[in-house]
N, CA and C atoms of all chains as a GROMACS GRO file, in nm:
protein
  612
    1MET      N    1  -0.158  -0.653  -0.479
    1MET     CA    2  -0.114  -0.584  -0.360
    1MET      C    3  -0.189  -0.629  -0.236
    2LEU      N    4  -0.320  -0.654  -0.254
    2LEU     CA    5  -0.400  -0.689  -0.138
    2LEU      C    6  -0.359  -0.824  -0.081
    3LEU      N    7  -0.309  -0.914  -0.166
    3LEU     CA    8  -0.260  -1.043  -0.115
    3LEU      C    9  -0.144  -1.022  -0.019
    4ALA      N   10  -0.054  -0.933  -0.056
    4ALA     CA   11   0.060  -0.904   0.031
    4ALA      C   12   0.012  -0.847   0.164
    5TYR      N   13  -0.087  -0.757   0.158
    5TYR     CA   14  -0.142  -0.700   0.280
    5TYR      C   15  -0.208  -0.809   0.366
    6ARG      N   16  -0.281  -0.898   0.300
    6ARG     CA   17  -0.348  -1.005   0.376
    6ARG      C   18  -0.245  -1.094   0.445
    7CYS      N   19  -0.136  -1.124   0.374
    7CYS     CA   20  -0.031  -1.208   0.435
    7CYS      C   21   0.033  -1.136   0.554
    8ALA      N   22   0.051  -1.004   0.540
    8ALA     CA   23   0.110  -0.927   0.651
    8ALA      C   24   0.019  -0.926   0.773
    9LEU      N   25  -0.110  -0.920   0.748
    9LEU     CA   26  -0.205  -0.921   0.860
    9LEU      C   27  -0.212  -1.058   0.925
   10ALA      N   28  -0.187  -1.163   0.844
   10ALA     CA   29  -0.201  -1.300   0.895
   10ALA      C   30  -0.074  -1.353   0.960
   11SER      N   31   0.041  -1.297   0.927
   11SER     CA   32   0.167  -1.350   0.980
   11SER      C   33   0.252  -1.239   1.042
   12PRO      N   34   0.298  -1.258   1.164
   12PRO     CA   35   0.385  -1.158   1.225
   12PRO      C   36   0.522  -1.151   1.159
   13ASN      N   37   0.553  -1.248   1.073
   13ASN     CA   38   0.682  -1.248   1.005
   13ASN      C   39   0.680  -1.176   0.870
   14VAL      N   40   0.564  -1.129   0.827
   14VAL     CA   41   0.553  -1.065   0.695
   14VAL      C   42   0.521  -0.916   0.711
   15THR      N   43   0.601  -0.832   0.646
   15THR     CA   44   0.566  -0.691   0.634
   15THR      C   45   0.541  -0.662   0.486
   16ALA      N   46   0.447  -0.573   0.459
   16ALA     CA   47   0.410  -0.546   0.319
   16ALA      C   48   0.397  -0.396   0.296
   17ALA      N   49   0.454  -0.352   0.184
   17ALA     CA   50   0.445  -0.212   0.146
   17ALA      C   51   0.423  -0.200  -0.005
   18ALA      N   52   0.336  -0.110  -0.043
   18ALA     CA   53   0.323  -0.074  -0.184
   18ALA      C   54   0.415   0.046  -0.208
   19VAL      N   55   0.477   0.049  -0.325
   19VAL     CA   56   0.566   0.159  -0.361
   19VAL      C   57   0.522   0.212  -0.497
   20GLU      N   58   0.487   0.339  -0.502
   20GLU     CA   59   0.441   0.398  -0.627
   20GLU      C   60   0.563   0.419  -0.718
   21ALA      N   61   0.567   0.344  -0.827
   21ALA     CA   62   0.688   0.337  -0.909
   21ALA      C   63   0.717   0.466  -0.987
   22THR      N   64   0.615   0.545  -1.014
   22THR     CA   65   0.640   0.672  -1.084
   22THR      C   66   0.711   0.770  -0.992
   23GLU      N   67   0.663   0.775  -0.869
   23GLU     CA   68   0.717   0.870  -0.772
   23GLU      C   69   0.854   0.826  -0.722
   24PHE      N   70   0.873   0.696  -0.711
   24PHE     CA   71   1.000   0.644  -0.661
   24PHE      C   72   1.070   0.565  -0.772
   25ALA      N   73   1.088   0.637  -0.883
   25ALA     CA   74   1.145   0.575  -1.003
   25ALA      C   75   1.288   0.526  -0.978
   26ALA      N   76   1.362   0.597  -0.894
   26ALA     CA   77   1.500   0.554  -0.867
   26ALA      C   78   1.501   0.418  -0.799
   27ASP      N   79   1.410   0.397  -0.706
   27ASP     CA   80   1.399   0.266  -0.640
   27ASP      C   81   1.358   0.159  -0.740
   28ALA      N   82   1.260   0.192  -0.823
   28ALA     CA   83   1.213   0.096  -0.922
   28ALA      C   84   1.327   0.058  -1.017
   29ASP      N   85   1.406   0.156  -1.060
   29ASP     CA   86   1.519   0.129  -1.148
   29ASP      C   87   1.624   0.043  -1.078
   30ARG      N   88   1.649   0.074  -0.954
   30ARG     CA   89   1.752   0.001  -0.878
   30ARG      C   90   1.716  -0.147  -0.867
   31HIS      N   91   1.586  -0.176  -0.859
   31HIS     CA   92   1.542  -0.316  -0.848
   31HIS      C   93   1.518  -0.380  -0.984
   32GLY      N   94   1.532  -0.302  -1.092
   32GLY     CA   95   1.510  -0.359  -1.226
   32GLY      C   96   1.364  -0.376  -1.261
   33VAL      N   97   1.277  -0.295  -1.202
   33VAL     CA   98   1.134  -0.305  -1.229
   33VAL      C   99   1.105  -0.250  -1.369
   34VAL      N  100   1.043  -0.332  -1.454
   34VAL     CA  101   1.007  -0.285  -1.588
   34VAL      C  102   0.857  -0.297  -1.614
   35SER      N  103   0.786  -0.371  -1.529
   35SER     CA  104   0.641  -0.378  -1.541
   35SER      C  105   0.582  -0.395  -1.402
   36VAL      N  106   0.455  -0.365  -1.390
   36VAL     CA  107   0.390  -0.372  -1.258
   36VAL      C  108   0.266  -0.461  -1.265
   37PRO      N  109   0.223  -0.517  -1.152
   37PRO     CA  110   0.290  -0.510  -1.023
   37PRO      C  111   0.420  -0.591  -1.024
   38ALA      N  112   0.522  -0.537  -0.960
   38ALA     CA  113   0.650  -0.607  -0.948
   38ALA      C  114   0.672  -0.639  -0.800
   39ILE      N  115   0.704  -0.763  -0.773
   39ILE     CA  116   0.715  -0.807  -0.633
   39ILE      C  117   0.862  -0.820  -0.594
   40VAL      N  118   0.900  -0.739  -0.497
   40VAL     CA  119   1.037  -0.737  -0.445
   40VAL      C  120   1.032  -0.795  -0.304
   41ILE      N  121   1.110  -0.901  -0.281
   41ILE     CA  122   1.111  -0.964  -0.149
   41ILE      C  123   1.252  -0.953  -0.092
   42ASP      N  124   1.261  -0.896   0.026
   42ASP     CA  125   1.389  -0.874   0.094
   42ASP      C  126   1.489  -0.804   0.001
   43GLY      N  127   1.439  -0.708  -0.075
   43GLY     CA  128   1.525  -0.626  -0.158
   43GLY      C  129   1.559  -0.682  -0.295
   44HIS      N  130   1.504  -0.798  -0.330
   44HIS     CA  131   1.533  -0.860  -0.460
   44HIS      C  132   1.405  -0.875  -0.542
   45LEU      N  133   1.411  -0.832  -0.668
   45LEU     CA  134   1.296  -0.848  -0.757
   45LEU      C  135   1.273  -0.996  -0.782
   46ARG      N  136   1.153  -1.044  -0.751
   46ARG     CA  137   1.123  -1.187  -0.766
   46ARG      C  138   1.043  -1.217  -0.891
   47TYR      N  139   0.939  -1.139  -0.917
   47TYR     CA  140   0.859  -1.161  -1.036
   47TYR      C  141   0.768  -1.042  -1.057
   48ALA      N  142   0.703  -1.039  -1.174
   48ALA     CA  143   0.608  -0.933  -1.203
   48ALA      C  144   0.478  -0.996  -1.250
   49GLY      N  145   0.368  -0.930  -1.220
   49GLY     CA  146   0.238  -0.979  -1.262
   49GLY      C  147   0.157  -1.032  -1.146
   50ALA      N  148   0.026  -1.035  -1.167
   50ALA     CA  149  -0.063  -1.083  -1.063
   50ALA      C  150  -0.071  -1.235  -1.068
   51VAL      N  151  -0.073  -1.298  -0.951
   51VAL     CA  152  -0.084  -1.444  -0.942
   51VAL      C  153  -0.192  -1.479  -0.840
   52PRO      N  154  -0.246  -1.601  -0.848
   52PRO     CA  155  -0.346  -1.643  -0.749
   52PRO      C  156  -0.285  -1.655  -0.609
   53GLU      N  157  -0.373  -1.659  -0.510
   53GLU     CA  158  -0.328  -1.663  -0.370
   53GLU      C  159  -0.229  -1.776  -0.341
   54HIS      N  160  -0.262  -1.896  -0.385
   54HIS     CA  161  -0.176  -2.011  -0.357
   54HIS      C  162  -0.034  -1.987  -0.410
   55ALA      N  163  -0.027  -1.939  -0.535
   55ALA     CA  164   0.104  -1.916  -0.596
   55ALA      C  165   0.179  -1.804  -0.525
   56PHE      N  166   0.106  -1.701  -0.485
   56PHE     CA  167   0.171  -1.589  -0.414
   56PHE      C  168   0.236  -1.638  -0.285
   57VAL      N  169   0.162  -1.716  -0.208
   57VAL     CA  170   0.214  -1.764  -0.079
   57VAL      C  171   0.333  -1.857  -0.103
   58GLN      N  172   0.323  -1.944  -0.202
   58GLN     CA  173   0.434  -2.036  -0.228
   58GLN      C  174   0.560  -1.960  -0.270
   59ARG      N  175   0.543  -1.855  -0.350
   59ARG     CA  176   0.660  -1.775  -0.392
   59ARG      C  177   0.719  -1.699  -0.274
   60LEU      N  178   0.634  -1.655  -0.186
   60LEU     CA  179   0.681  -1.588  -0.065
   60LEU      C  180   0.766  -1.683   0.018
   61LEU      N  181   0.715  -1.803   0.037
   61LEU     CA  182   0.787  -1.902   0.118
   61LEU      C  183   0.919  -1.941   0.051
   62ALA      N  184   0.916  -1.957  -0.081
   62ALA     CA  185   1.038  -1.995  -0.152
   62ALA      C  186   1.145  -1.888  -0.139
   63ALA      N  187   1.102  -1.762  -0.145
   63ALA     CA  188   1.198  -1.652  -0.132
   63ALA      C  189   1.258  -1.645   0.007
   64ALA      N  190   1.185  -1.697   0.105
   64ALA     CA  191   1.232  -1.689   0.244
   64ALA      C  192   1.325  -1.804   0.280
   65GLU      N  193   1.340  -1.901   0.190
   65GLU     CA  194   1.424  -2.018   0.224
   65GLU      C  195   1.572  -1.986   0.210
   66MET      N  196  -0.663   1.749  -0.801
   66MET     CA  197  -0.626   1.641  -0.893
   66MET      C  198  -0.663   1.505  -0.839
   67SER      N  199  -0.637   1.485  -0.707
   67SER     CA  200  -0.667   1.355  -0.648
   67SER      C  201  -0.803   1.354  -0.582
   68ARG      N  202  -0.874   1.465  -0.589
   68ARG     CA  203  -0.999   1.473  -0.518
   68ARG      C  204  -1.101   1.376  -0.576
   69LEU      N  205  -1.185   1.323  -0.486
   69LEU     CA  206  -1.284   1.226  -0.528
   69LEU      C  207  -1.414   1.296  -0.569
   70GLY      N  208  -1.476   1.248  -0.676
   70GLY     CA  209  -1.607   1.297  -0.714
   70GLY      C  210  -1.713   1.234  -0.625
   71GLU      N  211  -1.835   1.280  -0.639
   71GLU     CA  212  -1.943   1.230  -0.552
   71GLU      C  213  -1.965   1.080  -0.568
   72ARG      N  214  -1.958   1.030  -0.691
   72ARG     CA  215  -1.978   0.886  -0.713
   72ARG      C  216  -1.866   0.805  -0.650
   73GLU      N  217  -1.743   0.854  -0.663
   73GLU     CA  218  -1.631   0.782  -0.602
   73GLU      C  219  -1.643   0.784  -0.449
   74GLN      N  220  -1.683   0.899  -0.398
   74GLN     CA  221  -1.699   0.907  -0.252
   74GLN      C  222  -1.802   0.807  -0.202
   75GLN      N  223  -1.911   0.794  -0.276
   75GLN     CA  224  -2.016   0.701  -0.233
   75GLN      C  225  -1.966   0.557  -0.240
   76ALA      N  226  -1.889   0.526  -0.346
   76ALA     CA  227  -1.834   0.390  -0.359
   76ALA      C  228  -1.740   0.358  -0.243
   77VAL      N  229  -1.656   0.454  -0.207
   77VAL     CA  230  -1.563   0.433  -0.094
   77VAL      C  231  -1.641   0.423   0.036
   78ARG      N  232  -1.741   0.510   0.051
   78ARG     CA  233  -1.823   0.508   0.173
   78ARG      C  234  -1.889   0.371   0.190
   79ASP      N  235  -1.937   0.314   0.080
   79ASP     CA  236  -2.001   0.182   0.086
   79ASP      C  237  -1.901   0.074   0.129
   80LEU      N  238  -1.779   0.082   0.075
   80LEU     CA  239  -1.677  -0.017   0.111
   80LEU      C  240  -1.639  -0.005   0.259
   81LEU      N  241  -1.624   0.117   0.306
   81LEU     CA  242  -1.582   0.138   0.444
   81LEU      C  243  -1.694   0.109   0.543
   82ALA      N  244  -1.817   0.102   0.494
   82ALA     CA  245  -1.929   0.071   0.584
   82ALA      C  246  -1.918  -0.071   0.639
   83GLY      N  247  -1.837  -0.154   0.573
   83GLY     CA  248  -1.823  -0.291   0.618
   83GLY      C  249  -1.713  -0.311   0.722
   84LEU      N  250  -1.648  -0.204   0.765
   84LEU     CA  251  -1.540  -0.218   0.864
   84LEU      C  252  -1.595  -0.274   0.995
   85GLU      N  253  -1.523  -0.373   1.048
   85GLU     CA  254  -1.570  -0.438   1.172
   85GLU      C  255  -1.502  -0.381   1.296
   86HIS      N  256  -1.392  -0.311   1.278
   86HIS     CA  257  -1.334  -0.237   1.391
   86HIS      C  258  -1.260  -0.115   1.340
   87ASP      N  259  -1.217  -0.031   1.435
   87ASP     CA  260  -1.156   0.096   1.399
   87ASP      C  261  -1.021   0.076   1.328
   88VAL      N  262  -0.990   0.165   1.236
   88VAL     CA  263  -0.864   0.156   1.160
   88VAL      C  264  -0.794   0.293   1.164
   89PRO      N  265  -0.681   0.300   1.232
   89PRO     CA  266  -0.604   0.424   1.228
   89PRO      C  267  -0.520   0.432   1.100
   90VAL      N  268  -0.512   0.551   1.043
   90VAL     CA  269  -0.428   0.574   0.925
   90VAL      C  270  -0.330   0.686   0.962
   91ARG      N  271  -0.202   0.658   0.937
   91ARG     CA  272  -0.098   0.757   0.972
   91ARG      C  273  -0.026   0.800   0.844
   92LEU      N  274  -0.011   0.928   0.827
   92LEU     CA  275   0.060   0.983   0.710
   92LEU      C  276   0.184   1.057   0.759
   93VAL      N  277   0.298   1.023   0.701
   93VAL     CA  278   0.421   1.096   0.731
   93VAL      C  279   0.465   1.169   0.604
   94LEU      N  280   0.489   1.298   0.618
   94LEU     CA  281   0.532   1.382   0.506
   94LEU      C  282   0.674   1.432   0.531
   95GLY      N  283   0.749   1.448   0.425
   95GLY     CA  284   0.884   1.500   0.438
   95GLY      C  285   0.950   1.509   0.302
   96PRO      N  286   1.077   1.551   0.299
   96PRO     CA  287   1.148   1.564   0.172
   96PRO      C  288   1.186   1.427   0.114
   97GLU      N  289   1.159   1.410  -0.015
   97GLU     CA  290   1.190   1.282  -0.080
   97GLU      C  291   1.340   1.268  -0.103
   98GLU      N  292   1.387   1.143  -0.099
   98GLU     CA  293   1.530   1.118  -0.123
   98GLU      C  294   1.570   1.159  -0.264
   99THR      N  295   1.488   1.123  -0.361
   99THR     CA  296   1.516   1.158  -0.501
   99THR      C  297   1.389   1.218  -0.562
  100PRO      N  298   1.371   1.350  -0.543
  100PRO     CA  299   1.247   1.413  -0.591
  100PRO      C  300   1.228   1.396  -0.741
  101VAL      N  301   1.104   1.375  -0.783
  101VAL     CA  302   1.072   1.365  -0.924
  101VAL      C  303   0.972   1.475  -0.959
  102THR      N  304   0.972   1.512  -1.085
  102THR     CA  305   0.875   1.611  -1.132
  102THR      C  306   0.774   1.542  -1.221
  103VAL      N  307   0.648   1.553  -1.184
  103VAL     CA  308   0.540   1.497  -1.265
  103VAL      C  309   0.441   1.609  -1.292
  104ILE      N  310   0.418   1.636  -1.420
  104ILE     CA  311   0.328   1.743  -1.459
  104ILE      C  312   0.194   1.683  -1.498
  105VAL      N  313   0.089   1.728  -1.433
  105VAL     CA  314  -0.046   1.686  -1.468
  105VAL      C  315  -0.131   1.810  -1.488
  106ALA      N  316  -0.198   1.817  -1.603
  106ALA     CA  317  -0.282   1.932  -1.636
  106ALA      C  318  -0.204   2.064  -1.622
  107GLY      N  319  -0.078   2.059  -1.662
  107GLY     CA  320   0.001   2.181  -1.668
  107GLY      C  321   0.064   2.226  -1.538
  108ARG      N  322   0.051   2.145  -1.434
  108ARG     CA  323   0.115   2.188  -1.309
  108ARG      C  324   0.193   2.073  -1.245
  109ASP      N  325   0.296   2.114  -1.171
  109ASP     CA  326   0.384   2.019  -1.103
  109ASP      C  327   0.310   1.964  -0.981
  110ILE      N  328   0.309   1.831  -0.970
  110ILE     CA  329   0.235   1.768  -0.861
  110ILE      C  330   0.314   1.776  -0.731
  111ASP      N  331   0.249   1.824  -0.627
  111ASP     CA  332   0.304   1.820  -0.491
  111ASP      C  333   0.248   1.692  -0.427
  112PHE      N  334   0.330   1.586  -0.430
  112PHE     CA  335   0.279   1.456  -0.386
  112PHE      C  336   0.234   1.456  -0.240
  113GLY      N  337   0.308   1.526  -0.156
  113GLY     CA  338   0.271   1.530  -0.015
  113GLY      C  339   0.136   1.597   0.007
  114ALA      N  340   0.118   1.713  -0.054
  114ALA     CA  341  -0.007   1.788  -0.036
  114ALA      C  342  -0.125   1.712  -0.096
  115GLU      N  343  -0.102   1.650  -0.211
  115GLU     CA  344  -0.210   1.573  -0.275
  115GLU      C  345  -0.248   1.452  -0.190
  116THR      N  346  -0.146   1.385  -0.134
  116THR     CA  347  -0.175   1.267  -0.052
  116THR      C  348  -0.252   1.307   0.072
  117ARG      N  349  -0.211   1.417   0.132
  117ARG     CA  350  -0.281   1.464   0.253
  117ARG      C  351  -0.427   1.496   0.221
  118ALA      N  352  -0.450   1.568   0.112
  118ALA     CA  353  -0.587   1.606   0.075
  118ALA      C  354  -0.672   1.482   0.046
  119LEU      N  355  -0.612   1.385  -0.024
  119LEU     CA  356  -0.686   1.263  -0.057
  119LEU      C  357  -0.720   1.184   0.069
  120LEU      N  358  -0.623   1.171   0.159
  120LEU     CA  359  -0.647   1.094   0.282
  120LEU      C  360  -0.750   1.164   0.371
  121GLU      N  361  -0.746   1.296   0.374
  121GLU     CA  362  -0.846   1.368   0.454
  121GLU      C  363  -0.985   1.340   0.400
  122GLN      N  364  -0.993   1.332   0.268
  122GLN     CA  365  -1.124   1.306   0.207
  122GLN      C  366  -1.170   1.162   0.232
  123VAL      N  367  -1.078   1.066   0.214
  123VAL     CA  368  -1.114   0.924   0.231
  123VAL      C  369  -1.148   0.893   0.376
  124THR      N  370  -1.066   0.939   0.469
  124THR     CA  371  -1.088   0.903   0.609
  124THR      C  372  -1.212   0.971   0.667
  125ALA      N  373  -1.258   1.077   0.602
  125ALA     CA  374  -1.380   1.144   0.649
  125ALA      C  375  -1.506   1.065   0.611
  126LEU      N  376  -1.489   0.962   0.530
  126LEU     CA  377  -1.605   0.887   0.481
  126LEU      C  378  -1.647   0.774   0.574
  127SER      N  379  -1.574   0.756   0.685
  127SER     CA  380  -1.613   0.653   0.783
  127SER      C  381  -1.577   0.698   0.923
  128ASP      N  382  -1.668   0.677   1.016
  128ASP     CA  383  -1.639   0.711   1.156
  128ASP      C  384  -1.538   0.616   1.216
  129ARG      N  385  -1.515   0.503   1.151
  129ARG     CA  386  -1.421   0.404   1.204
  129ARG      C  387  -1.276   0.430   1.163
  130VAL      N  388  -1.254   0.526   1.073
  130VAL     CA  389  -1.120   0.553   1.023
  130VAL      C  390  -1.072   0.688   1.074
  131THR      N  391  -0.952   0.690   1.133
  131THR     CA  392  -0.896   0.815   1.183
  131THR      C  393  -0.764   0.842   1.112
  132LEU      N  394  -0.732   0.969   1.096
  132LEU     CA  395  -0.609   1.010   1.027
  132LEU      C  396  -0.523   1.094   1.120
  133THR      N  397  -0.395   1.058   1.128
  133THR     CA  398  -0.298   1.145   1.194
  133THR      C  399  -0.190   1.178   1.091
  134VAL      N  400  -0.140   1.300   1.097
  134VAL     CA  401  -0.038   1.346   1.001
  134VAL      C  402   0.085   1.394   1.077
  135GLU      N  403   0.201   1.346   1.036
  135GLU     CA  404   0.326   1.390   1.097
  135GLU      C  405   0.416   1.443   0.986
  136GLU      N  406   0.505   1.534   1.025
  136GLU     CA  407   0.600   1.586   0.927
  136GLU      C  408   0.741   1.567   0.980
  137THR      N  409   0.833   1.536   0.892
  137THR     CA  410   0.972   1.517   0.930
  137THR      C  411   1.062   1.596   0.836
  138THR      N  412   1.181   1.629   0.883
  138THR     CA  413   1.276   1.699   0.797
  138THR      C  414   1.379   1.602   0.737
  139GLU      N  415   1.372   1.475   0.779
  139GLU     CA  416   1.465   1.375   0.726
  139GLU      C  417   1.421   1.331   0.586
  140ARG      N  418   1.520   1.305   0.501
  140ARG     CA  419   1.486   1.256   0.368
  140ARG      C  420   1.443   1.110   0.375
  141GLY      N  421   1.347   1.072   0.290
  141GLY     CA  422   1.300   0.934   0.292
  141GLY      C  423   1.198   0.911   0.182
  142ARG      N  424   1.132   0.796   0.191
  142ARG     CA  425   1.030   0.764   0.090
  142ARG      C  426   0.895   0.819   0.138
  143TRP      N  427   0.887   0.951   0.134
  143TRP     CA  428   0.763   1.019   0.174
  143TRP      C  429   0.688   1.062   0.049
  144PRO      N  430   0.559   1.075   0.057
  144PRO     CA  431   0.472   1.045   0.170
  144PRO      C  432   0.465   0.894   0.198
  145GLU      N  433   0.453   0.862   0.327
  145GLU     CA  434   0.436   0.723   0.369
  145GLU      C  435   0.305   0.711   0.446
  146ILE      N  436   0.222   0.620   0.399
  146ILE     CA  437   0.094   0.596   0.465
  146ILE      C  438   0.104   0.462   0.537
  147THR      N  439   0.062   0.459   0.662
  147THR     CA  440   0.055   0.333   0.735
  147THR      C  441  -0.090   0.310   0.777
  148VAL      N  442  -0.143   0.199   0.735
  148VAL     CA  443  -0.282   0.163   0.767
  148VAL      C  444  -0.281   0.055   0.874
  149GLY      N  445  -0.357   0.078   0.981
  149GLY     CA  446  -0.362  -0.020   1.090
  149GLY      C  447  -0.225  -0.036   1.154
  150ASP      N  448  -0.190  -0.161   1.184
  150ASP     CA  449  -0.066  -0.187   1.256
  150ASP      C  450   0.059  -0.181   1.168
  151GLY      N  451   0.044  -0.181   1.035
  151GLY     CA  452   0.168  -0.178   0.959
  151GLY      C  453   0.158  -0.198   0.809
  152LEU      N  454   0.038  -0.185   0.750
  152LEU     CA  455   0.028  -0.194   0.604
  152LEU      C  456   0.071  -0.059   0.549
  153ARG      N  457   0.177  -0.060   0.468
  153ARG     CA  458   0.234   0.067   0.424
  153ARG      C  459   0.211   0.092   0.275
  154TYR      N  460   0.205   0.220   0.242
  154TYR     CA  461   0.196   0.264   0.103
  154TYR      C  462   0.288   0.386   0.090
  155HIS      N  463   0.386   0.375   0.001
  155HIS     CA  464   0.478   0.487  -0.022
  155HIS      C  465   0.434   0.560  -0.148
  156GLY      N  466   0.394   0.686  -0.132
  156GLY     CA  467   0.357   0.765  -0.248
  156GLY      C  468   0.212   0.807  -0.244
  157LEU      N  469   0.170   0.870  -0.353
  157LEU     CA  470   0.032   0.917  -0.367
  157LEU      C  471  -0.052   0.806  -0.429
  158PRO      N  472  -0.154   0.757  -0.358
  158PRO     CA  473  -0.237   0.650  -0.414
  158PRO      C  474  -0.344   0.705  -0.509
  159TRP      N  475  -0.298   0.750  -0.623
  159TRP     CA  476  -0.391   0.812  -0.718
  159TRP      C  477  -0.430   0.710  -0.826
  160GLY      N  478  -0.529   0.750  -0.907
  160GLY     CA  479  -0.574   0.662  -1.015
  160GLY      C  480  -0.620   0.528  -0.960
  161TYR      N  481  -0.578   0.421  -1.027
  161TYR     CA  482  -0.620   0.287  -0.985
  161TYR      C  483  -0.569   0.252  -0.845
  162GLU      N  484  -0.464   0.321  -0.802
  162GLU     CA  485  -0.408   0.286  -0.671
  162GLU      C  486  -0.493   0.332  -0.554
  163LEU      N  487  -0.596   0.411  -0.582
  163LEU     CA  488  -0.690   0.442  -0.475
  163LEU      C  489  -0.750   0.312  -0.420
  164SER      N  490  -0.772   0.216  -0.510
  164SER     CA  491  -0.831   0.088  -0.465
  164SER      C  492  -0.735   0.013  -0.372
  165THR      N  493  -0.605   0.033  -0.389
  165THR     CA  494  -0.508  -0.030  -0.298
  165THR      C  495  -0.520   0.031  -0.159
  166LEU      N  496  -0.528   0.164  -0.153
  166LEU     CA  497  -0.542   0.232  -0.024
  166LEU      C  498  -0.671   0.189   0.045
  167VAL      N  499  -0.782   0.196  -0.028
  167VAL     CA  500  -0.911   0.160   0.032
  167VAL      C  501  -0.911   0.011   0.069
  168GLY      N  502  -0.850  -0.070  -0.018
  168GLY     CA  503  -0.841  -0.214   0.011
  168GLY      C  504  -0.762  -0.240   0.138
  169ALA      N  505  -0.656  -0.166   0.161
  169ALA     CA  506  -0.576  -0.183   0.283
  169ALA      C  507  -0.660  -0.150   0.405
  170ILE      N  508  -0.738  -0.043   0.397
  170ILE     CA  509  -0.824  -0.006   0.510
  170ILE      C  510  -0.929  -0.114   0.534
  171VAL      N  511  -0.987  -0.164   0.426
  171VAL     CA  512  -1.090  -0.268   0.439
  171VAL      C  513  -1.030  -0.395   0.501
  172GLU      N  514  -0.910  -0.433   0.454
  172GLU     CA  515  -0.846  -0.554   0.508
  172GLU      C  516  -0.813  -0.536   0.655
  173ALA      N  517  -0.760  -0.419   0.690
  173ALA     CA  518  -0.722  -0.393   0.830
  173ALA      C  519  -0.844  -0.387   0.921
  174GLY      N  520  -0.959  -0.359   0.864
  174GLY     CA  521  -1.080  -0.346   0.943
  174GLY      C  522  -1.161  -0.474   0.953
  175LYS      N  523  -1.107  -0.584   0.900
  175LYS     CA  524  -1.179  -0.710   0.908
  175LYS      C  525  -1.148  -0.782   1.039
  176ALA      N  526  -1.247  -0.850   1.091
  176ALA     CA  527  -1.227  -0.925   1.216
  176ALA      C  528  -1.153  -1.056   1.189
  177THR      N  529  -1.170  -1.112   1.070
  177THR     CA  530  -1.102  -1.238   1.037
  177THR      C  531  -1.042  -1.228   0.898
  178THR      N  532  -0.936  -1.306   0.875
  178THR     CA  533  -0.870  -1.304   0.745
  178THR      C  534  -0.954  -1.371   0.638
  179THR      N  535  -0.930  -1.331   0.514
  179THR     CA  536  -0.997  -1.398   0.403
  179THR      C  537  -0.903  -1.496   0.332
  180LEU      N  538  -0.781  -1.510   0.386
  180LEU     CA  539  -0.690  -1.609   0.327
  180LEU      C  540  -0.743  -1.750   0.354
  181SER      N  541  -0.709  -1.842   0.265
  181SER     CA  542  -0.755  -1.980   0.282
  181SER      C  543  -0.681  -2.047   0.398
  182GLY      N  544  -0.738  -2.156   0.446
  182GLY     CA  545  -0.672  -2.234   0.551
  182GLY      C  546  -0.536  -2.284   0.508
  183ASP      N  547  -0.525  -2.325   0.382
  183ASP     CA  548  -0.395  -2.372   0.331
  183ASP      C  549  -0.290  -2.261   0.335
  184SER      N  550  -0.331  -2.141   0.298
  184SER     CA  551  -0.237  -2.029   0.299
  184SER      C  552  -0.193  -1.997   0.441
  185LEU      N  553  -0.286  -2.000   0.534
  185LEU     CA  554  -0.252  -1.971   0.674
  185LEU      C  555  -0.156  -2.076   0.729
  186THR      N  556  -0.180  -2.202   0.694
  186THR     CA  557  -0.091  -2.310   0.739
  186THR      C  558   0.048  -2.290   0.681
  187ALA      N  559   0.054  -2.255   0.553
  187ALA     CA  560   0.184  -2.234   0.488
  187ALA      C  561   0.257  -2.115   0.551
  188LEU      N  562   0.186  -2.006   0.574
  188LEU     CA  563   0.250  -1.887   0.633
  188LEU      C  564   0.302  -1.914   0.774
  189ALA      N  565   0.237  -2.004   0.843
  189ALA     CA  566   0.279  -2.036   0.981
  189ALA      C  567   0.414  -2.107   0.983
  190THR      N  568   0.461  -2.155   0.868
  190THR     CA  569   0.591  -2.223   0.864
  190THR      C  570   0.706  -2.123   0.848
  191LEU      N  571   0.674  -1.995   0.823
  191LEU     CA  572   0.781  -1.895   0.810
  191LEU      C  573   0.857  -1.883   0.940
  192ARG      N  574   0.988  -1.891   0.933
  192ARG     CA  575   1.069  -1.888   1.054
  192ARG      C  576   1.152  -1.760   1.067
  193ARG      N  577   1.140  -1.672   0.969
  193ARG     CA  578   1.214  -1.546   0.978
  193ARG      C  579   1.131  -1.434   0.914
  194PRO      N  580   1.163  -1.310   0.949
  194PRO     CA  581   1.089  -1.197   0.890
  194PRO      C  582   1.113  -1.185   0.739
  195VAL      N  583   1.009  -1.153   0.666
  195VAL     CA  584   1.017  -1.135   0.521
  195VAL      C  585   0.954  -1.001   0.486
  196GLU      N  586   1.027  -0.922   0.408
  196GLU     CA  587   0.978  -0.790   0.369
  196GLU      C  588   0.933  -0.792   0.223
  197VAL      N  589   0.804  -0.768   0.202
  197VAL     CA  590   0.749  -0.769   0.066
  197VAL      C  591   0.721  -0.625   0.023
  198GLU      N  592   0.774  -0.586  -0.094
  198GLU     CA  593   0.742  -0.457  -0.153
  198GLU      C  594   0.678  -0.484  -0.290
  199VAL      N  595   0.567  -0.419  -0.315
  199VAL     CA  596   0.501  -0.434  -0.444
  199VAL      C  597   0.504  -0.300  -0.514
  200PHE      N  598   0.576  -0.293  -0.626
  200PHE     CA  599   0.581  -0.169  -0.703
  200PHE      C  600   0.456  -0.160  -0.790
  201VAL      N  601   0.390  -0.045  -0.783
  201VAL     CA  602   0.263  -0.027  -0.852
  201VAL      C  603   0.266   0.108  -0.926
  202THR      N  604   0.170   0.127  -1.015
  202THR     CA  605   0.155   0.256  -1.082
  202THR      C  606   0.007   0.293  -1.085
  203PRO      N  607  -0.021   0.422  -1.102
  203PRO     CA  608  -0.161   0.465  -1.099
  203PRO      C  609  -0.239   0.432  -1.225
  204THR      N  610  -0.173   0.385  -1.332
  204THR     CA  611  -0.246   0.358  -1.457
  204THR      C  612  -0.234   0.211  -1.494
   0.00000   0.00000   0.00000
């Protein structure tokens, strides 16, 4: 989660939000979240699990293309 | 339920002692779009009240952190916490997620980013807004 926050602080084009999946189970279900952390970019589930900084940024960029 | 013990308070106080500038924290409370019932220790959790109590406790641990609380009657993903200019957290940051809340405050209070030069260069190539949501759980 902190990587997403760091990217949001570093780029005016990135916004980042954590969503508590227990409390917002309907949202989690709608996105197909089955494990956490689950990364949803522009409303689409992209992947689950923690990744290193380099991989996180590359996946962010790929999702934005 | 979400209250911090003395050891946790000291750990958070130590982390917040490193803030290099002031960090505003804003909490918005209101009716949830799809309310859920979670029972802990035999009682139904009031997520809004618990979040407010937790944030009051956390933000009191540093003179650099301020808390404002607003209430709305519109349905939405409340409670919503906004740290600094726009780091958001939807829900009660309980359990392990306390570290996400405190981490957001610490990140927002840094004078310089800790991202690598390569990451900053890559992020600078973004040509459109991107919205990242990370679904998390307290356990």
